[in-house]
N, C-alpha and C positions, 0 to 999 in steps of 0.2 A: 854594773853601772849604778852608782848611788842615786842618780836622778830618776831612775825608773822605779815604779812601784806598781803594785797590783791592787785594783779596785774590786772589791767583793761585795755582792748584795747581802743584805741582812737575811738570815735564815728564818726569822719569825714570820715574815710575809709569806714565804714559800710554804711553811708548815700550815699556816692558816688556810691557804688556798687548798692544800691537800685535804685538810679536814672537811672543808665544805664540799669538795668533790666526792669524798667518801660518803657524806650524808646523801648527796644526790644519787650516788651509785646504788646504795643499799636501801633506797626508799621504797621500791616496788616489791611485789610479791613474786615476780618472775625472775629472781636473781639467778636461779640455776640454769635458765635458758641461755645465758651469755657465757662466753669463754672466760676463764680465769686470766688474770694478768700474766701469769707465768706461761700460759698457752697462747697468748695473743701474739700475732705476728709482729705487732708494732713494739712489743716489749723487748728490752735488752737483756743480756745475760745476768746482769747484776741486780735485776729488780726482785728476784726471789730472796736475796739476802740484803735487805735494805739496812738492817741494823749495823752490819759490819762497817760499811763505808761511812755511816753517820758517826760512829764512835771514834773513828780515827781522827777526823778533824777536830773533835772536841778535846781530846787529850793533847793534841798538838798546838792548841791555841796559845798557851803562855810561851812555849818554846819558840813558836813562830814570831811572836811579838818581840822576843829578845833578839832573835837573829835578824829581824828587820831593822832593829836599832843599830846592830853591828854588822853591816854588810860584809865586812872582811873577815868575820869570824869563821870558825870551823863548821858551823851548822848551815852553811849556805846551800850545800847540795841537798840536805834534808828538807830545807824550806822549799826548794824547787819541786822536790818530789811530792810534798804535801799539797802545793798549789795545783800540780797536775791531777792529783787524786781528787781534790775539791772540784776542779773543773769537770772531771769525768763524772763525778756524782751529780753535778748540776745538769749535765746533758741527759744523764739517766732520769733525773727528776722531770726534765722537760718531756722526755719520751713517755714517762709514766702519766704526766698530766695529759698528754695527747691521747693515750689509751683511755683514761678516765672520761675525757670529752667524747670520744667515739662511743663509749658504752652509754653515756648519758643521752646522746642523740639516738642511739638504737632503742633505748628504753622509752624515750619520748615518742618515737615512731610507733612502737608497739602499743603504747597507751592510747595513741590516737586511733589506731586500728580497732582496739577493743571498744573505744567510745563510739566509733561509727557502727560497729556490729550491734552494740546495745541499742543505739537509736533505731536501727532497722528492725530489730526484734520486737521492740516495744510497740512500734506502729502507733505513733502519737495521734495520728488523724482519727483512727477508729476509736481510740480511747476518748478523744475529745467529743466525737459524736455520741458515744454511749453516755458520757457524762452529761451532755446536753439533754438526752432523752430522760435520764434519771432526774435531772433538775426539773423538767416539765412535769414528770409524774409527781414529784414532791410538791410542786406548786398546786397541782390539781387536788392532791390529798389534803393539803393544808386548807384549800378553799372548801372542800367538803366538810372537814372537821369544824371549820368556823361556822358553816351553815347549820350543822347539827347542834353545836353549842348555842347558837342563837335561838334555835327552836326550843331547846331545853330550857334556856334562861327565860323565854317568854312563857313556857308552860308552867314553870315552878311558881311564880307569883299568882298565876291564875288558879292553881290547885291549892296552894297553902298561903292564903293571905295573912299577913301579920295582924296582931291585935290592934295596932294603931289605925288600921284601915276600916274598922267597924263603923266609924262615924261618917264614911264616905257616902254620898247620896246614891240612890238606886240607879240613876242614869249612868254614872261612871261604871258601876258594877255590870250593868247590861252591856256596855261597850267592851269591857274586858272579856266578858263571856263570849261576845260575838267574835272578838279577835282570836281567842283561844279555839273556838269552833272552826274558824277559817284556817288557822295553822294546822289543826288536826286533819281537816279535810285535805289540805295540800299534802300533808305527810302521807295520808292514806292513798291519795291518788299517785304520789311518787313511788310508794312502795309497790303498788299494784301495776302501774303502767310506765314506771320510769325506765325499765329495761327496753320497752318497745319504743319509747321516745328517743333513747340513746341510739337505737338502730337507725333512725332517720337523720342523724346528725351528719352533715356533709364533711367529708375528709378528703384531702388531696390524694390522688392515686399514686401509688408507688410504682415507678417504672422499673421493671426487672429485666435485665439483659441476660438472655440465655447464652451460655458458653457454647461455642461451636466446636464440634468434635473434629479432630484432624482426619484426613483422608486415610482410610484403611481398606485393604482388599477384603479382609474377612468381614468387616462391618458392612461394606457395600453389598457383599453376597448375602449376608444375613438379612439385610433390609429388603432386598429383592425377593427373597424367599418369604418373608413376612407379608409383603405386598401380594404375592401370589396366593398365599393361604388366606389372606383377608378378602381377596376378590373371588375366591372359589365359590362361596354361596351365591353371589350375584351371577357368576358365569353359569352355574348349574341351573339357576332359575331361568336364565335366558335360553339355555339349551332345551329345557323342558317346554317352554313356550314355543320354540321353533319346532320341536317334535310334535306338539299338538297341531300346529299349523300345517306341517308336512304329512300328517296322518301316519306317523311312524308306527303307532299302535292303533289300528282301525277301530277297535272296540272302545278304547279310552277316548279317542277323538270324537267318535260318534256320541258317546254318553255326555262328554263335555259340551258338545254343540247343542244337544237337545236340552240339557239342563240350563244352559245360558240363554237360549232363545225363549224358553218358558219363563225364566226369571225376568227377562226384559219385557216380555209381553204382559205379564201380570204386575209389573212395577216393583219387583223384588231384587233388582240388580245390585243396589247399594247394600241391602241386608245380606245378600249372598256373598259379596266380597268381604264384608265385615266378619261373617261366619267363617269364611275360609282363613282369614287372618287369625281368628281365635283358635281354629283347629290347628293351624301351623304352630302357634305358640304352645299349645297343649302337647303336641308331638315333640317339640323341642324340650319341654319340661320333662317328659318321660325319658327322652334320650339322655338328658343331663342326669337323671336319677339312676341310670344304668340299663335301661331297656334297649334292646337291639331292634330298632325300627328303621327300615330302609325302604322308602317308597320313591321311585323315580321312573319316569317314562323311558328315559335313556339310561341304559345300564352304565353305572360308574366304573371307570377303569382306574384301578389303583396304580399310582405311579411309584416307581422304586426311588426311594429317597436315599441318596448316598450320604453316609456319615461324613461330616467335614474332617479333613485331614489336619493333623496338628502341625506337622513339619512339612512345609512346602518349599520347593526350590524356587529360585528366582524366575526361571522360565515358566514354571507352573503358576506362580503368582501373577506373572504378566499375562499369561493366557486366560486366567480366571478373570482378571480385570477387563480384558478385551471382550470376553463373552458377556459379562454383566453389562458392560458399556453398550454393546450391540443391542441387547434386549431392551435396555433403558432407552436407547435412541429410537428403536422401532415403536416402543410403547408411547413415548412422548410425541413422536411424529404422527401417530394415529389420533391421539388426543388433540393435538394442535390442528389437524385437518378438520376434525368435527367442529371444534370451537370456531375456526375461521369460516367454515361454511355457514354456520348459524349466524355469525356476525355479518357476513356479506349478504345473507338473505334479508336481514332486517335493515341493512344500511343502503339498500337500493343500488348495489354494485352492478347487478344486471336487472334493469327495470322490467323486462318482459317476464322474469321469473317472480320477482316480488309483486308484480301487478296481479298475478293469479292469487297469491295469498291475500292480498288486499281486498280483492273482490269476494273471496270466500269469507273473510271476516265480516264484511259488510252484509253479506247474505245471512250469516249466522246471527248477527246483531238484529237485523230486521225481523227474522223469523222468531227470535226470542221476544221481541216486542209485540208482535201481532198474534202469535199462536200461543196456546197454553203450554205450560211447562211439561205436562204429561205427554203431549203429542210430540214436542221437540225432543224430549228425552227418549221416547219410544223410537223415533226415526233415527236418532244418532246411535242408539244401542243396536237396532237391527242392522244398520249399515256396518257398524264395527264388527258384529258377529259374522255377517256374510263375507265381509272383506277378509277377516282373519282366517276363517275356516275354509272358505270356498275359493274366493278370487285369488288369494295369495298362493293357494295350492296349484291352481291352474297356471298362474304366471311363472311359478318356479319350475314347472314342468315344461313350459314353452317359453324360452328366453326371447325369441323373436316377437312373440305376441306381447311380452312384457315391455320390451323396448319401444313398442308402438303405442300402447294404451294404458300402461301403469303410470298415472300422472305423478303421484308422490315419488316413485322411483326415478322417473325422468327428471323431476325438479332437483332431487338430491344429487344425482350424478352430474347434472349440468352446472351445479353451483361451483364456482372456482375457489381455490385457496389463494392465499397471498403470493406464494411463489409462482403459481400459474398466472396471476395477474401481472406480475413483473415480467414474465416471459412474453406475455401478449403485448405489453407496453413496449418492450425492446423490439419485438418483431414489427410493430406498427411504425416505430421510428425508422427502422431499416427500410421498410417498404416506402415510407415518405421520401427518404433520401434517394432511393432508386428512381422514384418518380421524378424528383427534381433533376437528377442527373440525366434522365432520358429526355426531359423537356429541354434541358440545356443543350443536349446533343442535337435535338431537332432545330433549335434556334441557331446553333453555330455551324450547321451544315453549309456546304458550299452552294452558291447560287446555281440555278439551272443553266445559265448562259455560259458558265465556265466549262471548258473541256477537261478531260482526264489529264492531259499533259500539262495544262495550265495549273490544275489543282495540285498535281504532284510537285510542281516546281515552286509552290508557295514557300515563303520563308517562315519556318517555325522556330521560335526562340523560347528560352526560359528566362528566369529573372536575372540570370547572370550573363547571358549571352546566347550564342547560337546553339541549338540543340545538338547538332551533329558534331560540333567541335568539342562540346563539354563531355559527351559520352563516347567520342571516337567511333561514330557509326557512319554508315554510308548515307547518302542523301535520300535514298529510297525509304529509309526507316524514319518514320515520323509518328508523333503521338496520334492515337485514335481520337475520333471526334468526341467521345464521351469524356476523355481525360486530357483534352487539349491544353487546358490551363493547369493541369496537375492536381493531384489529391494530396492533401496534407496527411502525413503518416509519420511513423516512428520506426527506426531500424534498431533492433536489439541484437547485440553481439554478445553471446554468452561466454565466449572465450576470453574476453577482455575483463580485467579486474578493476580498472580505473572507472569511476563513474562517468567521466567525460567521454570515454570510449565505449562504455557499455551501452548507452542509449544515445542515438542521434536523431534529431528532428530534421525533417526535410519534406520534399515533395516527390510523389511517385508518378511516373509516366508509364503508359503501356503502349507498345507498338505492335506491329504484326508478329514480330519474332522475339522481342526482348521486353524485359521488365527493368526499368531504369529508375534509380533512386538518386536524387540530387540533394546533398546535405545543405542545410541552411547556413552553416558556418562558412565564413570566407576563408579561402586557403587554396591548397592545391586540389587537383582533381582526384587525388587518392582517396578522399573521403566519399566519393561517389561510388555507386554500385550498379553493375550491369549484369543481369541474369538472363540466360536464354530460357524461353518458355518451354523448350523441349527438355531442358534439364530438370524442370520442376516435377517431382514425383508425388507430392502430397501437399494439400492445402488444409489447414485447420483453422477453425474459428476461435 
């Protein structure tokens, strides 16, 4: 058809676009990380040989123009084939441009990831803080340098006056000499005592947060062993004191008792304790130097220390954590009991116990005010020696005597801990409730004029209606006088999964033979519960 023609885009714009995309593609240094165009899934089969289809249209341009002028000529079929080839090359070009764009987007994403990693590695915040510190140091150094230059500039004209100043009067020269002497004195004082003055400069405290270690079975076991080794000297000292009081070694306890009482009588108790501390430190020094010195009233039993295993199974690790946790629980429980007893003693939790301590402190205060110190110290020292060596020995051998007459022991044992106080408070509330219910039962009892038959025929009802109709019981079954109005309670059904069916609030009634529960929700009587007292096998609080 001569009216039809083909509209072709100019090739110059396409080639310019390809050149720009090639520049974008080969801009980065990670070119090898991307697939080649020939290996790209979006590339066509003709992209590897770009030059062949490009040359064909160029050679056919004059011939095409001639055949377009003469549509009826013999080259019409050749022209149609050239147009098809040109269209195919254009689609290939578009596919190539698409591949270039995808590669450019991938390269952009890769560069953004690298930029983010570089920003995280540099940690600009710490660098900024270090830069601020260095800037402050530089300012301080500059200030010190300026001070030194000032002092030197003031000293130079005082030491080497120029020739023109020979005519200055004597008063000005004396002032200069005084200023030079003052600066020298300041410099000498700063050189000698400047370091000590800097030590008293107030600086803000730096709050350091210690990093917490994660939970580890091996670390927990090692910490418990360290605690046991660290507390071993204290426990050995307490054992030796207890052995002295128990007369474990009769000769050692007798010598210690005689020496102590003589020291107290002659006023040498404090020097004796200081001498014993010096002797202990001397023995520790010799032991640290390699001497084998072992002195103890109680013979030490060497415990077998098992070497820690490297590879533990899951069950062994779990059992190890349980053992350590049990020891820690018992240790912390004992420490908590001691601290709570001391706290309750001073906080007047039990006034009759704290009152004894209060009276004893007043007596000691008045004695220290009116009696000489030597007499008070002698009395306290003699009482402590007799109590430690004689009275405690008798009390430990006779527990019944100790429970009656050992006042410190009785006070310590009668001091409550916080859990014991909570138990007492709960027991007191329960007893008050029982008293109130018993009083209510006395008030709500039947009058004396009513007979048994009349009392049995009384109408008993609940909040929703007649008692017998709700629970389907006989008329002989009626609530007891204690719970005639019902007790508020809660029914827990562990077989149900829904929260509404799991817990039911309601009222509890007790008859001679049944336990009746009335649900507070309105509905059918299926929510109510009736249990025979004979079927109940166990009651738990």
